C-alpha positions as CSV (number, residue, x, y, z in Angstrom):
1,X,14.0,-1.4,7.3
2,X,12.9,-2.1,3.7
3,X,9.7,-3.6,2.5
4,X,8.2,-4.4,-0.9
5,X,5.1,-2.5,-1.9
6,X,3.0,-5.7,-2.5
7,X,3.8,-7.0,1.0
8,X,3.1,-3.6,2.6
9,X,-0.3,-3.3,0.9
10,X,-1.2,-6.8,2.1
11,X,0.1,-6.1,5.7
12,X,-2.0,-3.0,6.1
13,X,-5.1,-4.8,4.7
14,X,-5.6,-2.8,1.5
15,X,-5.9,-6.2,-0.3
16,X,-7.0,-9.6,0.9
17,X,-4.1,-11.6,-0.4
18,X,-0.5,-10.8,-1.3
19,X,-1.0,-12.3,-4.8
20,X,-4.0,-10.0,-5.3
21,X,-1.9,-7.0,-4.2
22,X,0.8,-8.0,-6.8
23,X,-1.8,-8.3,-9.5
24,X,-3.4,-4.9,-8.7
25,X,-0.1,-3.1,-8.6
26,X,1.0,-4.7,-11.9
27,X,-2.2,-3.4,-13.5
28,X,-1.5,0.1,-12.4
29,X,-4.4,0.4,-9.9
30,X,-1.9,1.2,-7.0
31,X,0.7,4.0,-7.4
32,X,3.4,5.5,-5.2
33,X,3.7,9.3,-5.3
34,X,1.5,9.4,-8.5
35,X,3.9,7.0,-10.4
36,X,3.1,3.6,-11.8
37,X,5.6,1.1,-10.3
38,X,6.4,-2.6,-10.0
39,X,5.2,-4.7,-7.1
40,X,8.8,-5.2,-6.0
41,X,9.4,-1.4,-5.5
42,X,10.7,-0.7,-2.0
43,X,8.5,1.6,0.1
44,X,9.8,4.5,2.2
45,X,8.3,6.4,5.1
46,X,6.4,9.5,3.9
47,X,5.5,7.9,0.5
48,X,1.9,8.4,-0.6
49,X,0.0,5.3,-1.9
50,X,-2.9,5.9,-4.2
51,X,-5.4,3.1,-4.6
52,X,-7.9,3.2,-7.5
53,X,-11.1,1.3,-6.6
54,X,-14.5,1.6,-8.3
55,X,-13.9,4.9,-10.0
56,X,-12.6,6.5,-6.8
57,X,-9.1,7.2,-5.6
58,X,-8.0,6.6,-2.0
59,X,-4.7,8.1,-0.8
60,X,-2.7,6.9,2.2
61,X,0.5,8.3,3.7
62,X,3.0,5.8,5.1
63,X,3.9,6.6,8.7
64,X,5.9,3.5,9.6
65,X,7.0,0.3,7.9
66,X,6.1,-3.2,9.1
67,X,6.9,-6.7,8.1
68,X,3.9,-8.7,9.5
69,X,0.2,-8.4,8.8
70,X,-1.6,-6.5,11.6
71,X,-5.1,-6.4,12.9
72,X,-7.5,-3.8,11.6
73,X,-7.4,-1.7,14.8
74,X,-3.6,-1.3,14.4
75,X,-3.6,-0.1,10.8
76,X,-3.8,3.6,11.9
77,X,-0.3,3.3,13.4
78,X,1.2,2.6,10.0
79,X,-0.8,4.7,7.4
80,X,-2.9,7.8,7.4
81,X,-5.9,8.2,5.1
82,X,-5.4,11.5,3.3
83,X,-8.2,11.0,0.7
């Protein structure tokens, strides 16, 4: 299974909308494995997503890929907070 980064960020509720996710990634506020990338970059299992918000960096490890937005209670099945 393959999924674009902007869609994954939206699916696991790191952003409210997919367009907002695309914009934040394009500005360089979200990185994969410490590298600035494009919103269309395909994500893999075990990748580390770094999110820069309000002078803080939050890191998440991808456990499983998904293609639909999930409820807040189910997010822990797809990413682990390793901040």
